[in-house]
DRENDO-1510 file (C-alpha; in Angstrom, 1 decimal, always signed):
<recs>
REC; n; res; u; v; w
REC; 1; MET; +2.6; -24.5; +9.5 .
REC; 2; VAL; +2.6; -20.7; +9.7 .
REC; 3; VAL; +5.0; -19.1; +7.2 .
REC; 4; ALA; +3.4; -15.6; +7.1 .
REC; 5; ASP; +2.2; -13.5; +10.0 .
REC; 6; LEU; +0.4; -10.6; +8.4 .
REC; 7; HIS; -0.7; -8.7; +11.5 .
REC; 8; VAL; +2.1; -7.5; +13.7 .
REC; 9; HIS; +2.6; -4.3; +15.8 .
REC; 10; THR; +5.8; -2.6; +16.9 .
REC; 11; THR; +6.7; +0.3; +19.2 .
REC; 12; ARG; +5.7; +2.5; +16.3 .
REC; 13; SER; +2.2; +2.1; +17.8 .
REC; 14; ASP; +1.3; -0.1; +20.8 .
REC; 15; GLY; +3.6; -3.1; +20.3 .
REC; 16; THR; +6.7; -4.0; +22.4 .
REC; 17; LEU; +9.0; -5.1; +19.6 .
REC; 18; SER; +11.0; -2.4; +17.9 .
REC; 19; PHE; +11.1; -2.5; +14.2 .
REC; 20; ASP; +14.7; -3.7; +14.2 .
REC; 21; GLU; +13.8; -6.6; +16.4 .
REC; 22; VAL; +11.1; -8.0; +14.1 .
REC; 23; PRO; +13.3; -10.1; +11.9 .
REC; 24; ALA; +14.9; -11.9; +14.8 .
REC; 25; ALA; +11.5; -12.5; +16.3 .
REC; 26; ALA; +10.3; -13.9; +13.0 .
REC; 27; ARG; +13.2; -16.3; +12.8 .
REC; 28; ARG; +12.6; -17.5; +16.3 .
REC; 29; ALA; +9.1; -18.4; +15.3 .
REC; 30; GLY; +10.0; -19.9; +12.0 .
REC; 31; VAL; +8.1; -17.3; +10.2 .
REC; 32; GLU; +9.3; -16.2; +6.7 .
REC; 33; VAL; +7.0; -13.2; +6.1 .
REC; 34; VAL; +5.8; -10.5; +8.5 .
REC; 35; ALA; +3.4; -7.6; +7.7 .
REC; 36; VAL; +4.2; -4.7; +10.0 .
REC; 37; THR; +0.7; -3.2; +10.6 .
REC; 38; ASP; +1.0; -0.5; +13.2 .
REC; 39; HIS; -2.1; +1.5; +14.1 .
REC; 40; ASP; -2.6; +4.6; +11.9 .
REC; 41; ARG; +1.1; +5.0; +11.3 .
REC; 42; LEU; +3.5; +4.2; +8.4 .
REC; 43; GLN; +6.8; +2.5; +9.1 .
REC; 44; PRO; +9.8; +4.7; +8.0 .
REC; 45; GLY; +12.1; +1.7; +8.3 .
REC; 46; LEU; +10.6; +0.2; +5.2 .
REC; 47; ASP; +11.6; +1.8; +1.9 .
REC; 48; GLY; +9.2; -0.2; -0.3 .
REC; 49; PRO; +6.0; -2.2; -0.2 .
REC; 50; VAL; +8.0; -5.4; +0.3 .
REC; 51; THR; +11.6; -5.5; +1.8 .
REC; 52; GLN; +14.0; -8.3; +2.7 .
REC; 53; ARG; +15.7; -7.9; +6.0 .
REC; 54; ASP; +18.0; -10.5; +7.6 .
REC; 55; GLY; +16.4; -13.3; +5.7 .
REC; 56; VAL; +12.8; -12.3; +6.5 .
REC; 57; THR; +10.3; -10.8; +4.0 .
REC; 58; LEU; +8.8; -7.6; +5.5 .
REC; 59; LEU; +5.5; -6.4; +4.1 .
REC; 60; HIS; +4.8; -2.7; +4.7 .
REC; 61; GLY; +1.3; -2.6; +6.2 .
REC; 62; ILE; -1.0; -0.4; +8.2 .
REC; 63; GLU; -4.1; -0.9; +10.4 .
REC; 64; LEU; -6.6; +1.9; +10.1 .
REC; 65; ARG; -9.7; +2.4; +12.2 .
REC; 66; VAL; -12.8; +3.6; +10.3 .
REC; 67; GLU; -16.4; +4.6; +11.1 .
REC; 68; THR; -19.4; +3.0; +9.6 .
REC; 69; GLU; -23.1; +3.7; +10.1 .
REC; 70; THR; -23.3; +1.3; +13.0 .
REC; 71; GLN; -19.8; +0.5; +14.4 .
REC; 72; ARG; -16.1; +1.1; +14.0 .
REC; 73; LEU; -14.0; -1.3; +12.0 .
REC; 74; ASP; -10.3; -1.9; +11.4 .
REC; 75; LEU; -8.9; -2.1; +7.9 .
REC; 76; LEU; -5.6; -3.7; +7.1 .
REC; 77; GLY; -3.6; -2.3; +4.1 .
REC; 78; TYR; -0.9; -4.4; +2.7 .
REC; 79; GLY; +2.0; -3.5; +0.4 .
REC; 80; VAL; +2.0; +0.2; +1.3 .
REC; 81; ASP; +3.5; +2.6; -1.1 .
REC; 82; PRO; +2.6; +5.8; +0.7 .
REC; 83; THR; +0.8; +8.6; -1.1 .
REC; 84; ASP; +0.7; +12.2; +0.1 .
REC; 85; GLU; -3.0; +11.7; +0.9 .
REC; 86; LEU; -2.3; +8.7; +3.2 .
REC; 87; ARG; +0.5; +10.6; +4.9 .
REC; 88; THR; -1.8; +13.6; +5.5 .
REC; 89; GLU; -4.5; +11.4; +6.9 .
REC; 90; CYS; -2.1; +9.6; +9.2 .
REC; 91; ALA; -0.8; +13.0; +10.4 .
REC; 92; ARG; -4.3; +14.2; +11.2 .
REC; 93; ILE; -5.1; +11.0; +13.1 .
REC; 94; GLN; -1.9; +11.3; +15.1 .
REC; 95; ARG; -2.8; +14.9; +16.1 .
REC; 96; ASN; -6.1; +13.6; +17.4 .
REC; 97; ARG; -4.3; +10.7; +19.2 .
REC; 98; ARG; -2.1; +13.2; +21.1 .
REC; 99; GLU; -5.1; +15.4; +22.0 .
REC; 100; ARG; -7.2; +12.5; +23.1 .
REC; 101; GLY; -4.3; +11.0; +25.0 .
REC; 102; ALA; -3.8; +14.2; +26.9 .
REC; 103; ARG; -7.5; +14.2; +28.0 .
REC; 104; ILE; -7.3; +10.6; +29.2 .
REC; 105; ILE; -4.1; +11.2; +31.1 .
REC; 106; GLU; -5.4; +14.3; +32.8 .
REC; 107; CYS; -8.6; +12.5; +33.8 .
REC; 108; VAL; -6.8; +9.5; +35.2 .
REC; 109; GLU; -4.3; +11.7; +37.1 .
REC; 110; ASP; -7.1; +13.8; +38.6 .
REC; 111; ARG; -9.2; +10.7; +39.5 .
REC; 112; LEU; -6.3; +8.7; +41.1 .
REC; 113; GLY; -4.2; +11.6; +42.4 .
REC; 114; VAL; -1.1; +10.3; +40.6 .
REC; 115; SER; +1.3; +11.4; +38.0 .
REC; 116; LEU; +1.4; +9.0; +35.1 .
REC; 117; PRO; +4.8; +8.2; +33.4 .
REC; 118; VAL; +3.2; +8.8; +30.0 .
REC; 119; GLU; +3.2; +11.8; +27.7 .
REC; 120; PRO; +0.9; +12.6; +24.8 .
REC; 121; ARG; +2.7; +11.8; +21.6 .
REC; 122; ASP; +2.3; +10.3; +18.1 .
REC; 123; GLY; +1.3; +6.6; +18.3 .
REC; 124; LEU; +0.0; +6.9; +21.8 .
REC; 125; GLY; -2.7; +4.3; +22.5 .
REC; 126; ARG; -4.7; +3.3; +25.6 .
REC; 127; PRO; -2.4; +0.3; +26.2 .
REC; 128; HIS; +0.5; +2.7; +26.9 .
REC; 129; ILE; -1.7; +4.6; +29.4 .
REC; 130; ALA; -2.9; +1.3; +31.0 .
REC; 131; ARG; +0.8; +0.3; +31.5 .
REC; 132; GLY; +1.5; +3.6; +33.1 .
REC; 133; ILE; -1.5; +3.3; +35.4 .
REC; 134; ALA; -0.3; -0.1; +36.5 .
REC; 135; GLU; +3.2; +1.3; +37.3 .
REC; 136; VAL; +1.9; +4.0; +39.7 .
REC; 137; SER; -1.3; +2.6; +41.3 .
REC; 138; ASP; -2.9; -0.6; +42.6 .
REC; 139; HIS; -4.5; -1.2; +39.2 .
REC; 140; THR; -3.4; -3.9; +36.9 .
REC; 141; PHE; -3.2; -3.4; +33.1 .
REC; 142; GLN; -6.6; -5.1; +32.7 .
REC; 143; SER; -8.3; -3.3; +35.6 .
REC; 144; ALA; -7.1; +0.0; +34.2 .
REC; 145; PHE; -9.2; -0.8; +31.1 .
REC; 146; ASP; -12.1; -2.3; +33.0 .
REC; 147; GLU; -12.5; +0.5; +35.5 .
REC; 148; LEU; -10.9; +3.6; +34.0 .
REC; 149; ILE; -10.1; +3.9; +30.3 .
REC; 150; GLY; -12.1; +1.2; +28.6 .
REC; 151; ASP; -15.2; +2.1; +26.5 .
REC; 152; ASP; -17.9; +3.7; +28.6 .
REC; 153; CYS; -15.5; +4.1; +31.6 .
REC; 154; PRO; -15.1; +7.5; +33.4 .
REC; 155; CYS; -11.8; +8.4; +31.7 .
REC; 156; TYR; -12.6; +7.2; +28.2 .
REC; 157; PHE; -12.7; +9.7; +25.4 .
REC; 158; PRO; -13.3; +8.5; +21.8 .
REC; 159; ARG; -10.9; +9.1; +19.0 .
REC; 160; GLU; -11.9; +10.8; +15.7 .
REC; 161; VAL; -11.5; +8.3; +12.9 .
REC; 162; PRO; -12.1; +8.6; +9.1 .
REC; 163; SER; -15.3; +7.3; +7.5 .
REC; 164; PHE; -15.2; +3.8; +6.0 .
REC; 165; GLU; -15.4; +5.4; +2.6 .
REC; 166; ARG; -12.5; +7.8; +3.3 .
REC; 167; GLY; -10.4; +5.0; +4.7 .
REC; 168; CYS; -11.0; +2.7; +1.8 .
REC; 169; ALA; -10.1; +5.5; -0.7 .
REC; 170; VAL; -6.8; +6.5; +0.9 .
REC; 171; LEU; -5.7; +2.9; +1.5 .
REC; 172; SER; -6.8; +1.7; -2.0 .
REC; 173; ASP; -4.6; +4.3; -3.6 .
REC; 174; ALA; -1.6; +3.4; -1.5 .
REC; 175; CYS; -1.8; -0.4; -0.9 .
REC; 176; GLY; -1.8; -3.5; -3.0 .
REC; 177; LEU; -4.5; -5.1; -0.9 .
REC; 178; VAL; -7.1; -3.7; +1.6 .
REC; 179; GLY; -8.9; -6.0; +3.9 .
REC; 180; LEU; -11.1; -6.2; +6.9 .
REC; 181; ALA; -9.4; -7.2; +10.2 .
REC; 182; HIS; -10.7; -9.7; +12.7 .
REC; 183; PRO; -14.4; -9.7; +11.8 .
REC; 184; PHE; -15.5; -11.5; +15.0 .
REC; 185; ARG; -14.2; -8.7; +17.2 .
REC; 186; TYR; -17.1; -6.4; +16.2 .
REC; 187; PRO; -20.5; -6.2; +17.9 .
REC; 188; GLU; -22.1; -6.9; +14.5 .
REC; 189; THR; -20.0; -9.4; +12.6 .
REC; 190; ALA; -22.5; -9.8; +9.7 .
REC; 191; ALA; -22.6; -6.0; +9.1 .
REC; 192; ALA; -18.8; -5.9; +9.2 .
REC; 193; LEU; -18.5; -8.7; +6.7 .
REC; 194; SER; -21.0; -6.9; +4.4 .
REC; 195; LYS; -18.5; -4.1; +4.0 .
REC; 196; CYS; -16.2; -6.6; +2.3 .
REC; 197; ALA; -18.1; -5.8; -0.9 .
REC; 198; SER; -15.8; -2.8; -1.1 .
REC; 199; LEU; -12.6; -4.6; -0.1 .
REC; 200; ASP; -10.0; -7.0; -1.5 .
REC; 201; ALA; -9.4; -9.2; +1.5 .
REC; 202; VAL; -10.5; -10.4; +4.9 .
REC; 203; GLU; -8.6; -11.7; +7.9 .
REC; 204; ARG; -9.6; -15.4; +7.9 .
REC; 205; TRP; -7.1; -16.7; +10.5 .
REC; 206; TYR; -7.0; -14.8; +13.8 .
REC; 207; PRO; -6.4; -15.8; +17.5 .
REC; 208; TYR; -9.8; -14.9; +18.9 .
REC; 209; GLY; -9.3; -17.1; +22.0 .
REC; 210; ARG; -12.9; -18.5; +21.6 .
REC; 211; ALA; -14.9; -20.5; +19.1 .
REC; 212; VAL; -16.1; -18.6; +16.1 .
REC; 213; ASP; -18.2; -19.6; +13.0 .
REC; 214; ASP; -15.5; -19.5; +10.3 .
REC; 215; SER; -18.2; -20.4; +7.7 .
REC; 216; LEU; -19.4; -16.8; +7.9 .
REC; 217; VAL; -16.0; -15.6; +6.7 .
REC; 218; ASP; -15.7; -18.3; +4.1 .
REC; 219; ASP; -19.1; -17.3; +2.7 .
REC; 220; ALA; -17.9; -13.7; +2.5 .
REC; 221; ILE; -14.7; -14.8; +0.8 .
REC; 222; GLU; -16.7; -16.7; -1.9 .
REC; 223; ARG; -19.4; -14.0; -2.2 .
REC; 224; TYR; -17.0; -11.1; -2.6 .
REC; 225; ASP; -14.1; -12.9; -4.2 .
REC; 226; LEU; -11.8; -12.0; -1.3 .
REC; 227; VAL; -8.2; -12.9; -0.6 .
REC; 228; PRO; -8.0; -14.6; +2.8 .
REC; 229; THR; -5.3; -13.2; +5.1 .
REC; 230; GLY; -4.4; -13.8; +8.7 .
REC; 231; GLY; -2.0; -13.1; +11.5 .
REC; 232; SER; -1.3; -13.1; +15.2 .
REC; 233; ASP; -2.1; -9.4; +15.9 .
REC; 234; SER; +1.0; -9.6; +18.0 .
REC; 235; HIS; +1.7; -6.7; +20.4 .
REC; 236; GLY; +4.4; -8.6; +22.1 .
REC; 237; GLU; +7.6; -10.5; +21.2 .
REC; 238; THR; +6.0; -13.8; +20.0 .
REC; 239; LEU; +5.1; -14.0; +16.3 .
REC; 240; GLY; +3.4; -16.7; +14.2 .
REC; 241; ASP; +0.8; -17.9; +16.7 .
REC; 242; THR; -1.6; -17.5; +13.9 .
REC; 243; GLY; -1.1; -16.8; +10.2 .
REC; 244; LEU; -0.9; -18.2; +6.7 .
REC; 245; ASP; +0.6; -21.5; +5.4 .
REC; 246; SER; +2.6; -21.5; +2.2 .
REC; 247; PRO; -0.4; -21.9; -0.3 .
REC; 248; ALA; -2.3; -19.1; +1.5 .
REC; 249; TRP; +0.7; -16.8; +1.4 .
REC; 250; ASP; +1.3; -17.6; -2.3 .
REC; 251; ARG; -2.2; -16.3; -3.0 .
REC; 252; VAL; -1.6; -13.1; -1.1 .
REC; 253; GLU; +1.7; -12.6; -2.8 .
REC; 254; THR; +0.2; -13.1; -6.2 .
REC; 255; ALA; -2.6; -10.6; -5.4 .
REC; 256; LEU; -0.2; -8.0; -4.2 .
REC; 257; ASN; +1.7; -8.1; -7.5 .
REC; 258; VAL; +4.8; -6.5; -5.9 .
</recs>
């Protein structure tokens, strides 16, 4: 039984739930603990690393994309107590998100001859643009990615992201735990897991929608003495599809020491 969903997005980044709607969504799912892990943004509604709201434990988290020698990875920071350095890094990333978003929007509008109902702003991601494309064209959300704004598509522009070392440093100073998100979503899973030598945790439970070799993650947990985490990576209104049972959450809570 899932009691803790430690990977949830809100409208602060590219989710559809507002922050205030999270506790009710958690209660509907029977989830007792939720980590709010928006992309590259802190959650101003949380005034501490762990907060109780309407009977639900809310863990202040963040998902930060970083660059390695061979691929980009996503790091999850849990129990955030923001430092000035983390705030500065997030602000820098958001400036780049706005600039990159403006380039993608302009390219799509020129290519399709439409005006998108999307403006460059903090927190803007490609899902927002894909939804806008679907509103004003014959494209669906998925075909917008597949044909226009996905990686290597004509209107794709990459984001500037911090190095793995920089990301680890700013998150380690501000978070109780720092882990690798969804290791089987990267082109080189083994290389991604090797980076766990510098981390505290790894996402062990995740809804990939396909069979994966969990033994690779279990081996990394044992080799690097990692705390296993997990979550639904929800961008919608349903929480708890994947996550931690009570013993697994107890281990995370102990490691957080908050």
